[in-house]
Residue, then its C-alpha position, 0 to 999 in steps of 0.5 A: m785720803i784727803y781732808r779739806t781744814t775748816r776754820g779753827d782745825t788743829w793737828d789733834s782735831i783733824a787725827y780726832k775727826t778721821l782718824g778717831d784718835e788725838f794722838l795720831m796727829d803725829d802721823i798726819m803732820e809726818i807726810n804734811r811737812e808743808y803745813a809745820g808751822y801751822i797751829t791753827f787752820d785757817g781752813g780750806e787746806n787739803i791734808t793728807i791722811p795716812e791710809v794705814v797708821e800703828k798704835d799699840g801694835v793696832i792697824i788703823a786704817a782710815s777708810e774713803a768715807k768720811n769721819s770713820v774709821v775701821s780698826v784692824i788688830s793684828a798680832p805679832w806671829g812668833 
């Protein structure tokens, strides 16, 4: 999914808007290294949002719908 920034966006605000958790910003930053120097965005930059991230054993899948999140709980097999 691609998120188009608006003026004033920050990494954590983008993570919250797109994945529902500001602490997932590292996952977004990892795949958008060309913007590594940005703290606050001017607006208009296209940021790639990972389709799937994992936090605390929970897989979070970002849907194509803007600002929506689907959480799928995955239990370790063993």
